[in-house]
N, C-alpha and C positions, 0 to 999 in steps of 0.2 A: 504494500500500500504506500503510495507516494503522498507525502504531506506537502501542501502548498505553502511556500515560504511567503510570509507577509513582509511588506516593506517596512523597514525600521524608520520611525520618524521621531523627531524631538520637537519640543516647544521652541518657539522663536527665541525666547530668552536663553535657552541652552545653546542654540546655534550662534547667537550673538556673542555669547561668552567664548565659545570655541573660535570664533572669527576675530575676537579681540576688539569688538566695537560696542558702542553704547546703544542699547536697544531703542530708547526713545528717539534717537537720531536716524534710525533706519527708515526706509520707505514703509508706508502703511501696509502694503500687500505683504511685505516680509514679516511685519509685526503680527499680523492677523492670522497667518497660516502656519501650520506645522511644516517642518523642513525634513525632507528625507535624507538619509545618509548619502545617497547619490547626489542630491542637490547641494549638500554641504561640501562634498568633495569637488563638485563643479565650481562652486563659489571660491573655494580655496585655490583651485588650479587656474581658473580664468575669472578673476574678480571683475564684476561689472564696475562701471564708472563711479556709482554711488559708494561702493565699498572701498575703492581706491581712495576717493576723496575723504571718506571718514577716517581711514587709517592714517592718511597724511596730516589732515588738519583738525580732526576731531569734530565734535567733542569726544573725548576719550573716557572709557570707564575707569574707575578708581585703580584697579590693578595696573593698567597701562600708565596712568598718571604717576602712580607710586614708582614704577620701574623707571620712567623717564626722569623722575626727580632723584632717584637713588635712595628712596626711603621705603619703609613698610606701609601697608595700608593703615595700620594702627597709628603710625606716625603722621599720616595725612590727617586722620581724625584729631589727633592731639594738636595738630597745627591749625585746626579749624577748617580744613578743606573737606567738605562733605558732598560737593556737587561735581559733576563731570566738568573737565576743563578742556579747552581747545589747545592746540599746539602753541598758539600765540600766547595764551595765558601761562602755559607751562614755561615758555621761554622767558616771559616777564618775571616769573618767580625766580628762575635761575639767575637772572641778572640782578634782581633786587636783593637776593640772598638774605631773606629775613632770618632772624635769630633762630626761630623754631626749625627752619629748614636745615641750617648748619648743625644744630643739635641732633636732629633726626638722622642726618647723613652720617654723623660721627657714631651714633648708636648703631646704625645699620652696618657700618664698617666694622665695628667691634663684634657684632653678631656673626658677620661673615668670617672674620678672623677666628673666632671661637669655633665655628662650624668646621673650618679647615683644620684646626688643631685636633678636634675630636675625630675627624675623618682619618687624619694621619695616624693618630693614636690607635684607632680601631684597626687600621690596615696593618700596623706593626704587630698588634696583638694576634691578628689572624695569621700572620706569618710564623709566629712562634708555635 
């Protein structure tokens, strides 16, 4: 007996997250419909103009904003950034270098340093 394979779909919010874009900034037809795995793959392989523009200039979702600023998502919240930002706004923050941003970048650098230390330690233990 052959089973019919159903098309795997995801909500638009999940697809937007996988594409690294801010859902409210996407076209209405994208927001209102589920996205199949094949459609997602096609969007990633051949992004339409709206997707290219969103990735370039935003508004960007918080994980992308955090990565572009070199801080954690929690660091954004501590700095008072709760909304999606455009690339222009992100660049302005980088130039202004507010105190909270410098502090959060330093914190993030320490976290990365500690993660690297622990990874090295664990690798050394695994060799023994």
